[in-house]
N, C-alpha and C positions, 0 to 999 in steps of 0.2 A: 425260813423256819426249818430247823432240823427235825429229823424223825423223832428224836427224843422229846423235843419241845411239843411236837404235835401230839405225841402220846400223853404228855403231861396235861395238855389242854383237854384231851379226851377224858382223862381221869377226873379232872376238875369239873368238867361238864356233867359227868356221870354222878359225881358226889352231890352236885347241886340238884340234879334231877331226883336223886334218892331223898334228899332233904325235902323237896317239894312233895314227893309221894308220901313221905311221913306226915307232912302237914295235912294233906288230903285225907289220909287215913284217920288222923286225929279228929279232923272236922266231921268225918263220917261217923266216927264213934260217938261224938257228942250228939249228932243228929239222930243216930240210932237209939241212943238212950232216951231222947225226947219222944221219939216215935213209940218206943216200948212203953213209956209211962202213959202216953195218950191211949195206946191200944189197951192197956190193962184197965184203964178207967172208963173207956168208952165202947170198946168192942165186946159187949156182953151178948149172950145168946138172943136176948130180946131185940138187939139192934139189926138182926138179919131176918129176912122174910122166909128163907128156906135154908135147909142144911147145906145144900150145894153152894149157895151164896156165901154162907159162913165159911166154907172150905176154900172157895176161890179167892176171896180177899187176901188171906194170909199167903196163899200160893203166889199171887201176883207180887206181893212185897218181897217174898223170898226170891222170886225170879229176877227182880231188879237188883237185889244184893248179889246174886250169882253173876249177873252180867257185869256188874262193877268189878267183882273179883277176877273174872275172866279177862277183862280189859287190863287190869293192873298186872295180872300174870303175864299177858302178852308183852306188856311194856317192860317188865322185869326180864323176860327172856331175851328181848332185844338188847337191853343193857348188858346182859350176861355175855351175849355173843360179841359185843363191842369190847368188853373187858378181856375176853379170851384172846381177841386179836392183839391186844396190848401185851398180854402176859405170855403168849406163845413164843418160844424161842426157836428161831429158824436157823438155817445154815448160813444166812447172811451175816451173822456174827454179832448182833447186839446182845447176845446172851453169853458171851465168852468171859474171859478173865476180868475184863473191866466192868462187866455187868451191862445192864440195859441203859444206864444213864451215863456211861463213860467212865474214864479213869479218875475223875475228880469227885465222884460220888461214892462214899463209903457207908454201907448200911450199918456197920458196926458203931458209927457215931450216934445213930438214932437211939440205940439201946442204952447208952451211957447217961 
């Protein structure tokens, strides 16, 4: 497998991961909407014994959301570093006149 083919496989894998992340976020948005509706209807001040308990419950939910977002951010940063490796042009020469994908690949054809 040539270097260009390996990079294309990396880009394909990255795009599939991005699609899966989008599906995860969509499912989380639906779940969050359900939780919001439940919380609005069931978490009234009468449902808690103390004010501290009333404060701690939402803080735990927010903590879980923050952990999820931190995990996704770390995943995205990893993908970003992989894509940088593909896009960086080095002195080895795949960024020269022929471009990264060789002499048979013309970016001008895509725009037409």
